[in-house]
N, C-alpha and C positions, 0 to 999 in steps of 0.2 A: 379374850382375843386382843383387840387393839383398843387403846384408850384415847390416843391423840394421833390423828393422821394429818400429815402435811401433804397437800396436793400442789404440785407445781403446774401452773397454768401458763399457756403461751398467749399469743395475741388474738386468738379466735374466741369470740364470746359463746360459740356453740360447742363448748369443750366436751368431748367424749370422756376425757380424763376426769373432769369435774363431775360429770354424771356418774361415772363409776365410783368415785370417791364418796359422793353423797349416798349412793346405794350401800356401799360398804359401811359407812359411818352409821347409817340407820340400822343395818343388820347387827352391828356390834355395839351400838350405843356409844360410839366414839365421838369425841370432839373433833372438829375439822377446821384446819387453817389452810387457806389458799395463799399461794405466794406467786407473784409475778416478778421476775427479775428484769430490770431495765439494763440493757447493755448500751452505754453511751457511745461505744465505738464499734458498731456492727460493721461487717465487711462492706456493706452497701454505702456506708457513710465515709468511705476513704477518698472521696473525690477531692481534688485539689481546691475547689472553690466552695467547700462545705463550711457553713457557719456552725461550728461544733457546740457553742453555747446555746444557740437557738435549737439545734437538733436535739440536744440533751433535754431542754425544756419541753419540747414537743413529746419526746418519748416518755418523760416522767409524767406529763399530763395524761397521756394515753394510759399509762400504768395505773394512775389513780382512778380513771374511768373504769378500767377493767376490775380493779379492786371493788369499786362500788357495785358493779354488775355482779361480781362473784358473791359479795355479801348479800345482795338481794336474792340471788339464787339459793343461798344457804337458808335464808329466812323463809323463803317460799317453800322450801323442802322440809322445813321444821327441824333443821340441824343446828346444834349449838356450835358456834365457831366464830372465826374472824377472817378478815381478808387483809393481807399484807402486800406491800410493794417494796422492793429493795433495789437500789441503784448500785451497780458495780462501780468501783473506782475507775478513773480514766485509764490506768494501766495496772496490770496485775490482777489475778483472780479470774475465775471462769464462772459461767452461770451455774454449772453443775456443782462446783465447790461451794458457791454461795447457797445453793439449795440445801446441800448436806450440812453446812455450817448452821444455817437457820433452823433446820430440823433439830439439831443438837441444842441450840440455844433455847428453843421453846419447849423442849422435852418431848418431842414427837417420838412415837414408837413404830411408825411406818411412814415411808415416803412413797407417793404415787407420782409417776411421770407419764407423759404421753408417748405414743409410738412415733418414731421419727418418720418424716415424709421425705424420702429421697428425691433430690432434684439436682440439677447442675450447680445451683447456688449453694447447696449443702456441702459441696466439695470444699468450700472456703469457710464454712461455719463450724462452730464447735458441735461435737456430738454430745448433747446435753446428758442423755441418760447414761452414757458411758462415763462421763465425768462424775455424775452422781454416784454411780456404782463404785468408782475409784475412791471417793472421799467419804461415803456414808458408813456409819457405824451401826446402822439399824437396817432392817429389811427394806427392800425396794420392790415395788410392783410397777408393771408397765401396763397401761390400758392399750389393748391391741387394735380394736377397730370399732366401727359404729356398733353399738350394742342395743339389742332389743330392750324394750321397756321392762320386761320381766326378768330376764337373765343376762347379766353382764359377763363378759369373759375377761379375766385378767391372768397374767402369767407372772409367777414369781421368778425374778431374775437371780436374786442372790440373797441368802441369809448372811448375817454377819460372820466374818471369818473368825474361826476359833483356832488359836495356836496351841499345839500340844508339844510338850517336850518330854524327853525320856523315852524309854523303850517300853 
């Protein structure tokens, strides 16, 4: 089945996506890597009086705390794996492309992302899972909602595209 799963985790420590990834990793015997991507230029930080250096430091510190929490969750669940944090450059690149690129870099054979939570703020933010789908060369799964302890629900969004030529 899968041997190395990359799970993209957001800012919430009670991640439905992480729970689903742990469950899938246990079932398939896969290694699990969590990834939190820090965006130093989120739409909320565009205020004229924002101290970007300080904001970036705070976001990166929180990312390291999330990584430590995720690693503890993996250890508690008995899963082999690591927790990574990646900071986007100040300009260029998206969270979704960073996730897909990191998956390729570590040799993952599956990416798991969470279900987007629509809000008025999301109108101005990147649609992460669509960006992951656009850039990923491996299958992508989306965790759909709060999952019961016994049976999680995930939905396969896309398998890698296969080009065919000729008739």
